[in-house]
MARBA-3410 file (N, C-alpha, C, O; in Angstrom, 1 decimal):
201
9.3,-5.5,-20.0,9.4,-6.7,-19.2,8.2,-6.9,-18.3,7.8,-5.9,-17.6 ~ 7.6,-8.0,-18.3,6.3,-8.2,-17.6,6.6,-8.3,-16.1,7.5,-9.0,-15.7 ~ 5.9,-7.6,-15.3,6.1,-7.6,-13.8,5.4,-8.9,-13.3,4.3,-9.3,-13.7 ~ 6.1,-9.6,-12.4,5.7,-10.9,-11.8,4.2,-10.8,-11.2,3.5,-11.8,-11.4 ~ 3.9,-9.7,-10.6,2.7,-9.6,-9.9,1.5,-9.4,-11.0,0.4,-9.9,-10.8
1.9,-8.8,-12.1,0.9,-8.6,-13.1,0.6,-9.9,-13.8,-0.6,-10.2,-14.1 ~ 1.6,-10.7,-14.0,1.4,-12.0,-14.6,0.6,-12.9,-13.6,-0.3,-13.7,-14.0 ~ 0.9,-12.8,-12.3,0.2,-13.5,-11.3,-1.4,-13.2,-11.3,-2.2,-14.0,-11.2 ~ -1.6,-11.9,-11.5,-3.0,-11.4,-11.5,-3.7,-12.0,-12.7,-4.9,-12.5,-12.6 ~ -3.1,-12.0,-13.9,-3.7,-12.6,-15.1,-4.0,-14.1,-15.0,-5.0,-14.6,-15.5
-3.0,-14.8,-14.5,-3.0,-16.2,-14.5,-3.7,-16.8,-13.3,-4.4,-17.9,-13.4 ~ -3.7,-16.2,-12.1,-4.2,-16.8,-10.9,-5.4,-16.0,-10.3,-6.5,-16.6,-10.0 ~ -5.2,-14.7,-10.2,-6.3,-13.8,-9.6,-7.5,-13.8,-10.3,-8.6,-13.9,-9.7 ~ -7.5,-13.6,-11.7,-8.7,-13.5,-12.5,-9.6,-14.7,-12.3,-10.8,-14.6,-12.0 ~ -8.9,-15.9,-12.5,-9.8,-17.1,-12.3,-10.3,-17.3,-10.9,-11.5,-17.7,-10.7
-9.6,-17.0,-10.0,-10.0,-17.1,-8.6,-11.2,-16.2,-8.3,-12.2,-16.6,-7.6 ~ -11.1,-15.0,-8.7,-12.2,-14.1,-8.5,-13.5,-14.4,-9.3,-14.6,-14.2,-8.8 ~ -13.3,-14.9,-10.5,-14.4,-15.4,-11.3,-15.2,-16.5,-10.6,-16.4,-16.5,-10.6 ~ -14.5,-17.4,-10.0,-15.0,-18.5,-9.3,-15.7,-18.1,-8.0,-16.8,-18.5,-7.7 ~ -15.1,-17.2,-7.3,-15.6,-16.6,-6.0,-16.9,-15.8,-6.1,-17.8,-15.9,-5.4
-16.8,-14.9,-7.1,-17.9,-13.9,-7.2,-18.8,-14.2,-8.4,-19.9,-13.5,-8.6 ~ -18.4,-15.2,-9.2,-19.4,-15.5,-10.4,-19.4,-14.6,-11.5,-20.4,-14.4,-12.2 ~ -18.3,-13.9,-11.8,-18.2,-13.0,-13.0,-18.3,-13.8,-14.2,-17.6,-14.8,-14.4 ~ -19.2,-13.4,-15.1,-19.4,-14.2,-16.3,-18.3,-13.7,-17.4,-17.8,-14.5,-18.2 ~ -18.0,-12.4,-17.3,-17.1,-11.8,-18.3,-15.8,-11.4,-17.7,-15.9,-10.9,-16.6
-14.7,-11.7,-18.2,-13.4,-11.4,-17.7,-13.2,-9.9,-17.4,-12.4,-9.5,-16.5 ~ -13.9,-9.0,-18.2,-13.9,-7.5,-18.0,-14.6,-7.1,-16.7,-14.3,-6.0,-16.3 ~ -15.4,-8.0,-16.1,-16.1,-7.6,-14.9,-15.2,-7.8,-13.7,-15.5,-7.3,-12.6 ~ -14.1,-8.5,-13.8,-13.2,-8.8,-12.8,-12.5,-7.5,-12.3,-11.9,-6.8,-13.1 ~ -12.5,-7.2,-11.0,-11.9,-5.9,-10.6,-10.4,-6.0,-10.7,-9.7,-7.1,-10.7
-9.8,-4.8,-11.0,-8.3,-4.7,-11.2,-7.8,-3.4,-10.4,-8.6,-2.6,-10.1 ~ -6.5,-3.4,-10.2,-5.9,-2.2,-9.6,-5.7,-1.2,-10.7,-5.0,-1.4,-11.7 ~ -6.4,0.0,-10.5,-6.3,1.0,-11.6,-5.1,1.9,-11.5,-4.4,2.2,-12.5 ~ -4.8,2.3,-10.2,-3.6,3.2,-9.9,-3.3,3.1,-8.5,-4.1,2.7,-7.7 ~ -2.1,3.5,-8.1,-1.7,3.6,-6.8,-1.1,5.0,-6.5,-0.2,5.4,-7.2
-1.7,5.7,-5.6,-1.3,7.1,-5.2,-0.5,7.1,-3.9,-1.1,6.6,-2.8 ~ 0.7,7.5,-3.9,1.6,7.7,-2.7,1.7,9.2,-2.4,2.2,9.9,-3.2 ~ 1.2,9.6,-1.2,1.3,11.0,-0.9,1.8,11.2,0.6,1.5,10.4,1.5 ~ 2.5,12.3,0.8,3.1,12.7,2.1,2.9,14.2,2.3,3.0,15.0,1.4 ~ 2.6,14.6,3.6,2.5,16.0,3.9,3.6,16.3,4.9,4.0,15.5,5.7
4.2,17.5,4.7,5.4,17.9,5.5,5.1,19.2,6.3,6.1,19.7,6.8 ~ 4.0,19.6,6.3,3.6,20.9,6.9,3.9,20.9,8.5,4.0,22.0,9.1 ~ 4.0,19.8,9.1,4.2,19.8,10.5,5.7,20.0,10.8,6.0,20.3,12.0 ~ 6.5,19.9,9.8,8.0,20.2,10.1,8.2,21.7,10.2,7.6,22.5,9.5 ~ 9.2,22.2,11.0,9.5,23.6,11.2,10.3,24.1,9.9,10.1,25.2,9.4
11.1,23.2,9.3,11.8,23.6,8.1,11.2,23.0,6.9,11.7,22.0,6.3 ~ 10.0,23.5,6.5,9.1,22.9,5.5,9.9,22.7,4.2,9.8,21.6,3.5 ~ 10.7,23.7,3.7,11.3,23.6,2.5,12.3,22.4,2.3,12.3,21.7,1.3 ~ 13.2,22.3,3.4,14.1,21.2,3.4,13.4,19.8,3.6,13.8,18.9,3.0 ~ 12.3,19.8,4.4,11.6,18.6,4.6,11.0,18.2,3.3,10.9,17.0,3.0
10.5,19.1,2.6,9.8,18.8,1.3,10.8,18.2,0.3,10.5,17.2,-0.4 ~ 12.0,18.7,0.3,13.0,18.2,-0.7,13.5,16.8,-0.3,13.7,16.0,-1.2 ~ 13.6,16.6,1.1,14.0,15.2,1.6,12.9,14.2,1.2,13.1,13.1,0.8 ~ 11.6,14.7,1.4,10.5,13.8,1.2,10.4,13.5,-0.4,10.0,12.4,-0.8 ~ 10.6,14.4,-1.2,10.5,14.2,-2.7,11.6,13.2,-3.1,11.4,12.3,-3.9
12.8,13.4,-2.5,13.9,12.5,-2.8,13.7,11.0,-2.4,13.9,10.1,-3.2 ~ 13.1,10.9,-1.1,12.9,9.6,-0.6,11.7,8.9,-1.5,11.8,7.7,-1.8 ~ 10.7,9.7,-1.8,9.6,9.1,-2.5,10.0,8.7,-3.9,9.5,7.7,-4.4 ~ 10.9,9.5,-4.5,11.4,9.1,-5.8,12.2,7.8,-5.8,12.1,7.0,-6.7 ~ 12.9,7.6,-4.7,13.7,6.4,-4.5,12.8,5.2,-4.4,13.1,4.1,-4.9
11.8,5.4,-3.5,10.9,4.2,-3.2,10.0,3.9,-4.4,9.7,2.7,-4.7 ~ 9.5,4.9,-5.1,8.5,4.6,-6.2,9.1,4.5,-7.6,8.5,4.0,-8.5 ~ 10.3,5.1,-7.8,11.0,5.1,-9.1,10.3,6.2,-10.0,10.5,6.1,-11.3 ~ 9.6,7.1,-9.4,9.0,8.2,-10.3,9.1,9.5,-9.5,9.1,9.5,-8.3 ~ 9.3,10.6,-10.3,9.4,11.9,-9.7,8.1,12.4,-9.1,7.1,12.4,-9.8
8.1,12.8,-7.8,6.9,13.2,-7.2,6.5,14.6,-7.7,7.3,15.4,-8.1 ~ 5.2,14.9,-7.6,4.7,16.3,-7.8,4.4,16.9,-6.5,4.0,16.2,-5.5 ~ 4.5,18.2,-6.4,4.2,18.9,-5.1,2.8,19.1,-5.0,2.1,19.2,-6.0 ~ 2.3,19.1,-3.7,0.9,19.3,-3.4,0.9,20.6,-2.7,1.7,20.8,-1.8 ~ -0.1,21.5,-3.0,-0.2,22.8,-2.4,-1.5,23.0,-1.6,-2.6,22.5,-2.0
-1.4,23.8,-0.6,-2.6,24.2,0.1,-3.7,24.9,-0.7,-3.3,25.7,-1.5 ~ -4.9,24.7,-0.4,-6.0,25.2,-1.2,-6.4,26.6,-0.5,-6.7,27.5,-1.3 ~ -6.2,26.8,0.7,-6.6,28.1,1.4,-5.6,28.4,2.5,-4.9,27.5,3.0 ~ -5.7,29.6,3.0,-4.8,30.0,4.2,-5.5,29.7,5.5,-6.7,29.9,5.6 ~ -4.7,29.2,6.4,-5.3,28.9,7.7,-4.3,29.5,8.7,-3.2,29.0,8.9
-4.6,30.6,9.3,-3.7,31.3,10.2,-3.3,30.4,11.4,-2.1,30.4,11.8 ~ -4.2,29.7,12.0,-3.8,28.9,13.2,-2.7,27.9,12.9,-1.9,27.5,13.8 ~ -2.6,27.4,11.7,-1.6,26.5,11.3,-0.5,27.0,10.5,0.4,26.3,10.0 ~ -0.4,28.4,10.5,0.6,29.2,9.8,0.7,28.7,8.3,1.8,28.4,7.8 ~ -0.5,28.6,7.8,-0.5,28.1,6.4,-1.0,29.1,5.4,-2.1,29.7,5.7
-0.3,29.3,4.3,-0.6,30.2,3.3,-1.2,29.5,2.1,-1.0,28.3,1.9 ~ -2.1,30.2,1.4,-2.8,29.7,0.2,-1.7,29.3,-0.8,-0.8,30.1,-1.0 ~ -1.8,28.2,-1.5,-0.9,27.7,-2.5,0.5,27.4,-2.0,1.4,27.3,-2.8 ~ 0.6,27.3,-0.8,2.0,26.9,-0.2,2.3,25.4,-0.4,1.4,24.6,-0.2 ~ 3.5,25.1,-0.8,3.9,23.7,-1.0,3.9,23.0,0.3,4.7,23.3,1.2
3.1,22.0,0.5,3.0,21.3,1.8,3.2,19.8,1.7,3.2,19.1,2.7 ~ 3.4,19.3,0.6,3.6,17.9,0.4,4.0,17.4,-1.0,4.2,18.2,-1.9 ~ 4.0,16.1,-1.1,4.4,15.6,-2.4,3.5,14.3,-2.7,3.2,13.6,-1.8 ~ 3.3,14.0,-3.9,2.5,12.8,-4.3,3.0,12.2,-5.6,3.5,12.9,-6.5 ~ 2.8,10.8,-5.7,3.2,10.2,-6.8,2.0,9.3,-7.3,1.4,8.6,-6.5
1.7,9.3,-8.5,0.5,8.4,-9.1,1.2,7.4,-10.0,1.8,7.7,-11.0 ~ 1.1,6.1,-9.6,1.7,5.1,-10.3,0.6,4.3,-11.1,-0.5,4.0,-10.6 ~ 1.0,3.9,-12.4,0.1,3.2,-13.2,0.9,2.1,-13.9,2.2,2.2,-14.0 ~ 0.2,1.1,-14.5,0.9,0.2,-15.4,1.9,-0.7,-14.6,1.8,-1.1,-13.5 ~ 3.1,-1.0,-15.4,4.1,-1.8,-14.9,4.8,-1.3,-13.6,5.1,-2.1,-12.6
5.0,0.0,-13.5,5.6,0.6,-12.3,4.7,0.5,-11.1,5.1,0.3,-10.0 ~ 3.4,0.5,-11.3,2.4,0.3,-10.3,2.5,-1.1,-9.7,2.6,-1.3,-8.5 ~ 2.5,-2.0,-10.6,2.6,-3.4,-10.1,3.9,-3.8,-9.5,3.9,-4.6,-8.5 ~ 5.0,-3.2,-10.0,6.3,-3.4,-9.4,6.4,-2.8,-8.0,7.0,-3.4,-7.1 ~ 5.8,-1.6,-7.8,5.7,-1.0,-6.4,4.9,-1.9,-5.5,5.3,-2.1,-4.3
3.7,-2.3,-6.0,2.8,-3.2,-5.1,3.5,-4.5,-4.7,3.3,-4.9,-3.6 ~ 4.2,-5.1,-5.6,5.0,-6.3,-5.3,6.0,-6.1,-4.3,6.1,-6.9,-3.4 ~ 6.7,-5.0,-4.3,7.7,-4.7,-3.3,7.0,-4.4,-1.9,7.5,-4.8,-0.9 ~ 5.9,-3.7,-2.0,5.2,-3.3,-0.8,4.7,-4.5,0.0,4.9,-4.7,1.2 ~ 4.0,-5.4,-0.8,3.4,-6.6,-0.2,4.4,-7.6,0.2,4.4,-8.1,1.3
5.4,-7.9,-0.6,6.2,-9.1,-0.4,7.5,-8.7,0.4,8.0,-9.5,1.1 ~ 7.9,-7.4,0.3,9.2,-7.0,1.0,9.0,-6.0,2.1,9.5,-6.2,3.2 ~ 8.3,-4.9,1.8,8.2,-3.8,2.8,7.4,-4.2,4.0,7.9,-4.1,5.1 ~ 6.1,-4.5,3.8,5.2,-4.8,4.9,5.8,-5.9,6.0,5.8,-5.6,7.2 ~ 6.3,-7.0,5.4,6.8,-8.0,6.4,8.0,-7.5,7.2,8.4,-8.1,8.2
8.6,-6.4,6.9,9.8,-5.8,7.6,9.3,-4.9,8.8,10.1,-4.5,9.6 ~ 8.1,-4.7,8.8,7.6,-3.8,10.0,7.6,-4.7,11.3,7.2,-5.8,11.3 ~ 8.2,-4.1,12.3,8.4,-4.8,13.6,7.0,-5.2,14.1,6.1,-4.5,14.1 ~ 7.0,-6.4,14.6,5.7,-7.0,15.2,4.6,-7.0,14.3,3.4,-6.7,14.7 ~ 4.8,-7.2,13.0,3.7,-7.0,11.9,2.7,-8.1,12.1,3.0,-9.3,12.2
1.4,-7.6,12.2,0.3,-8.6,12.5,-0.7,-8.4,11.3,-1.9,-8.8,11.5 ~ -0.4,-7.9,10.2,-1.2,-7.7,9.1,-1.8,-6.2,9.0,-1.6,-5.4,10.0 ~ -2.4,-5.9,8.0,-2.9,-4.5,7.7,-4.4,-4.6,8.0,-5.1,-5.6,8.0 ~ -5.0,-3.4,8.4,-6.4,-3.3,8.8,-7.3,-3.6,7.6,-7.1,-3.1,6.5 ~ -8.3,-4.5,7.8,-9.3,-4.8,6.7,-10.4,-3.8,6.7,-11.4,-3.9,6.0
-10.3,-2.7,7.6,-11.4,-1.7,7.6,-11.1,-0.4,7.0,-11.9,0.6,7.1 ~ -10.0,-0.3,6.2,-9.5,1.0,5.6,-10.1,1.2,4.2,-9.4,1.8,3.4 ~ -11.2,0.6,3.9,-11.8,0.8,2.5,-12.7,2.0,2.6,-13.2,2.3,3.7 ~ -12.9,2.6,1.5,-13.7,3.9,1.4,-15.1,3.7,1.1,-15.9,4.7,1.0 ~ -15.5,2.5,0.8,-16.9,2.3,0.4,-17.1,2.1,-1.1,-18.1,1.6,-1.6
-16.0,2.6,-1.8,-16.1,2.5,-3.3,-15.0,1.6,-3.9,-14.5,1.7,-5.0 ~ -14.5,0.7,-3.0,-13.5,-0.2,-3.6,-12.1,0.3,-3.5,-11.2,-0.3,-4.1 ~ -11.8,1.4,-2.8,-10.4,1.8,-2.7,-9.9,1.6,-1.3,-10.6,1.7,-0.3 ~ -8.6,1.4,-1.3,-7.9,1.0,0.1,-6.8,1.9,0.3,-5.9,2.2,-0.5 ~ -6.8,2.5,1.6,-5.7,3.4,1.9,-4.9,2.8,3.1,-5.5,2.4,4.2
-3.6,2.8,3.0,-2.7,2.2,4.0,-1.7,3.2,4.4,-1.0,3.8,3.6 ~ -1.5,3.4,5.7,-0.7,4.4,6.2,0.7,3.7,6.5,0.7,2.7,7.1 ~ 1.8,4.4,6.0,3.1,3.8,6.4,3.8,4.9,7.2,4.0,6.0,6.7 ~ 4.3,4.6,8.4,4.8,5.6,9.3,6.3,5.8,9.1,6.9,6.8,9.6 ~ 7.0,4.8,8.5,8.4,4.9,8.4,8.9,4.4,7.0,8.6,3.2,6.6
9.7,5.2,6.3,10.1,4.8,5.0,11.2,3.7,5.0,11.5,3.1,3.9 ~ 11.8,3.4,6.2,12.9,2.4,6.2,12.5,1.0,6.0,13.3,0.1,5.9 ~ 11.1,0.8,5.9,10.7,-0.6,5.6,11.0,-1.0,4.1,11.0,-2.2,3.8 ~ 11.3,0.0,3.3,11.7,-0.3,1.9,13.1,-0.5,1.8,13.9,0.4,2.2 ~ 13.5,-1.6,1.3,15.0,-1.9,1.2,15.8,-0.9,0.4,17.0,-0.9,0.5
15.2,-0.1,-0.5,15.9,0.9,-1.3,16.5,2.0,-0.5,17.5,2.6,-0.9 ~ 15.8,2.2,0.7,16.3,3.3,1.5,17.6,2.9,2.4,17.5,1.9,3.1 ~ 18.6,3.7,2.2,19.8,3.4,2.9,19.7,4.1,4.4,19.7,5.3,4.5 ~ 19.8,3.3,5.3,19.6,3.8,6.8,20.6,4.9,7.2,20.2,5.8,7.9 ~ 21.9,4.8,6.6,22.9,5.8,7.1,22.7,7.1,6.4,23.4,8.1,6.7
21.8,7.2,5.4,21.5,8.4,4.7,20.3,9.2,5.1,19.9,10.2,4.6 ~ 19.6,8.6,6.0,18.2,9.1,6.4,18.4,10.4,7.2,19.2,10.4,8.1 ~ 17.8,11.5,6.8,17.8,12.7,7.5,16.7,13.0,8.4,16.8,13.7,9.4 ~ 15.5,12.3,8.1,14.4,12.5,8.9,13.4,11.4,8.6,13.4,10.7,7.6 ~ 12.5,11.1,9.6,11.5,10.0,9.4,10.4,10.6,8.6,9.8,11.7,8.9
10.0,9.9,7.5,9.0,10.3,6.6,7.9,9.3,6.6,8.1,8.1,6.2 ~ 6.6,9.7,6.9,5.5,8.9,6.8,4.6,9.2,5.6,4.6,10.4,5.1 ~ 3.9,8.3,5.0,3.1,8.6,3.8,1.9,7.7,3.7,1.9,6.6,4.4 ~ 0.9,8.0,3.0,-0.3,7.2,2.7,-0.2,6.6,1.3,0.2,7.2,0.3 ~ -0.5,5.3,1.3,-0.6,4.6,0.0,-2.0,4.3,-0.3,-2.6,3.5,0.4
-2.6,4.9,-1.4,-4.1,4.6,-1.7,-4.1,3.8,-3.0,-3.5,4.1,-4.0 ~ -4.7,2.6,-2.8,-4.8,1.6,-3.9,-6.2,1.8,-4.5,-7.2,1.4,-3.9 ~ -6.3,2.3,-5.7,-7.6,2.6,-6.4,-7.9,1.4,-7.3,-7.1,1.1,-8.2 ~ -9.0,0.8,-7.1,-9.4,-0.4,-7.9,-10.7,-0.1,-8.6,-11.4,0.9,-8.4 ~ -11.0,-1.0,-9.5,-12.2,-0.8,-10.3,-13.4,-1.5,-9.7,-14.6,-1.6,-10.2
-13.2,-2.1,-8.5,-14.2,-2.9,-7.7,-15.3,-1.9,-7.3,-15.1,-0.7,-7.2 ~ -16.6,-2.4,-7.3,-17.7,-1.6,-6.9,-18.0,-1.6,-5.4,-18.6,-0.6,-4.9 ~ -17.5,-2.7,-4.7,-17.8,-2.7,-3.2,-16.5,-3.0,-2.5,-15.5,-3.5,-3.1 ~ -16.5,-2.8,-1.2,-15.4,-3.1,-0.3,-15.0,-4.6,-0.4,-13.9,-5.0,-0.4 ~ -16.1,-5.4,-0.4,-15.9,-6.9,-0.4,-15.1,-7.4,-1.6,-14.3,-8.3,-1.6
-15.5,-6.8,-2.8,-14.8,-7.2,-4.0,-13.4,-6.7,-4.0,-12.5,-7.4,-4.5 ~ -13.2,-5.5,-3.5,-11.8,-4.9,-3.5,-10.9,-5.7,-2.5,-9.8,-6.0,-2.8 ~ -11.5,-6.1,-1.4,-10.8,-6.9,-0.4,-10.4,-8.3,-1.1,-9.2,-8.7,-0.9 ~ -11.3,-8.9,-1.8,-11.0,-10.1,-2.4,-9.8,-10.0,-3.4,-8.9,-10.9,-3.4 ~ -9.9,-8.9,-4.1,-8.8,-8.6,-5.1,-7.5,-8.5,-4.4,-6.5,-9.2,-4.8
-7.4,-7.7,-3.4,-6.2,-7.4,-2.8,-5.6,-8.6,-2.0,-4.4,-8.9,-1.9 ~ -6.6,-9.3,-1.5,-6.2,-10.6,-0.8,-5.6,-11.6,-1.7,-4.6,-12.3,-1.4 ~ -6.2,-11.8,-2.8,-5.6,-12.7,-3.9,-4.3,-12.2,-4.4,-3.4,-13.0,-4.7 ~ -4.1,-10.9,-4.3,-2.8,-10.4,-4.7,-1.7,-10.6,-3.7,-0.5,-10.3,-4.0 ~ -2.1,-11.0,-2.5,-1.2,-11.3,-1.5,-1.2,-10.3,-0.3,-0.4,-10.4,0.6
-2.1,-9.2,-0.3,-2.2,-8.2,0.8,-2.4,-9.0,2.1,-3.5,-9.6,2.2 ~ -1.6,-8.8,3.1,-1.8,-9.6,4.4,-2.7,-8.8,5.4,-2.3,-8.1,6.3 ~ -4.0,-9.0,5.2,-5.0,-8.4,6.1,-4.9,-9.1,7.4,-4.8,-10.3,7.5 ~ -5.1,-8.3,8.5,-4.9,-8.8,9.9,-5.9,-10.0,10.2,-5.5,-10.9,11.0 ~ -7.1,-10.0,9.7,-8.0,-11.0,10.0,-7.5,-12.3,9.3,-7.7,-13.4,9.9
-6.9,-12.3,8.2,-6.4,-13.5,7.5,-5.2,-13.9,8.2,-5.0,-15.1,8.3 ~ -4.3,-13.0,8.6,-3.1,-13.4,9.3,-3.4,-14.1,10.6,-2.7,-15.0,11.0 ~ -4.5,-13.7,11.4,-5.0,-14.3,12.6,-5.4,-15.7,12.3,-5.1,-16.6,13.0 ~ -6.2,-15.9,11.2,-6.8,-17.2,10.9,-5.6,-18.2,10.5,-5.7,-19.3,11.0 ~ -4.6,-17.7,9.7,-3.5,-18.5,9.4,-2.7,-18.9,10.7,-2.3,-20.1,10.8
-2.5,-18.0,11.6,-1.8,-18.3,12.9,-2.5,-19.3,13.7,-1.9,-20.3,14.2 ~ -3.9,-19.1,13.8,-4.7,-20.1,14.5,-4.7,-21.5,13.9,-4.6,-22.5,14.6 ~ -4.7,-21.5,12.5,-4.7,-22.8,11.8,-3.3,-23.5,12.0,-3.3,-24.7,12.2 ~ -2.3,-22.7,12.1,-0.9,-23.2,12.2,-0.8,-23.8,13.7,-0.2,-24.9,13.9 ~ -1.3,-23.1,14.7,-1.3,-23.5,16.0,-2.1,-24.8,16.2,-1.6,-25.7,16.9
-3.3,-24.8,15.6,-4.1,-26.0,15.7,-3.4,-27.3,15.0,-3.5,-28.4,15.6 ~ -2.8,-27.0,13.9,-2.1,-28.1,13.2,-0.9,-28.6,14.1,-0.6,-29.8,14.3 ~ -0.1,-27.7,14.7,1.0,-28.1,15.6,0.5,-28.9,16.8,1.1,-29.9,17.2 ~ -0.7,-28.4,17.4,-1.3,-29.1,18.5,-1.7,-30.5,18.1,-1.5,-31.5,18.9 ~ -2.2,-30.6,16.9,-2.7,-32.0,16.4,-1.5,-32.9,16.3,-1.5,-34.1,16.6
-0.4,-32.4,15.7,0.9,-33.2,15.5,1.4,-33.6,16.9,1.9,-34.8,17.1 ~ 1.4,-32.7,17.8,2.0,-33.1,19.1,1.1,-34.2,19.8,1.6,-35.1,20.5 ~ -0.3,-34.1,19.6,-1.1,-35.1,20.1,-0.9,-36.4,19.5,-0.9,-37.5,20.2 ~ -0.7,-36.4,18.2,-0.4,-37.7,17.5,0.9,-38.4,17.8,1.0,-39.6,17.9 ~ 1.9,-37.5,18.1,3.2,-37.9,18.5,3.1,-38.6,19.9,3.8,-39.6,20.2
2.3,-37.9,20.8,2.2,-38.5,22.1,1.4,-39.9,22.2,1.2,-40.5,23.2
END
């Protein structure tokens, strides 16, 4: 079954980016390659239980079984041993990736209290974007009465874009609510309302 966001990308985003950036070939148009969701639990006192809870929540949110991430070296100050399981990550591609992105953009992010958009400065210089999520309850799949602990994670969107500007254009066309765009829309709405009030007077 085709995911709605993937269809939207093919039908609307590709032509919009070709017009904006002047791509001559459709294969030059940036696309989302994969989405990596990862979380670290080493700050918890009961690491083993925290890891199991994190894996269960991530599987519920992403629809894919997470892989454990392990420490590369021992650090005595952090009570960290080499190869110790300290987190979990999920790498999403294809239809599952688009389905997750659609839920993140359209459902989860707008549920954040006092949401004013995501930072437009979290690009890495190579066209990849990382978004921090501090609370898993923004996802509707999570049942509030079954939550054992608050779990935060990072969502890294890896694109084929060569620059930050191209990657931002891609994500913006897909519907990512960047804070500068949200401010512009709010200002435009306020100006339109003021104009309507003036006309009515």
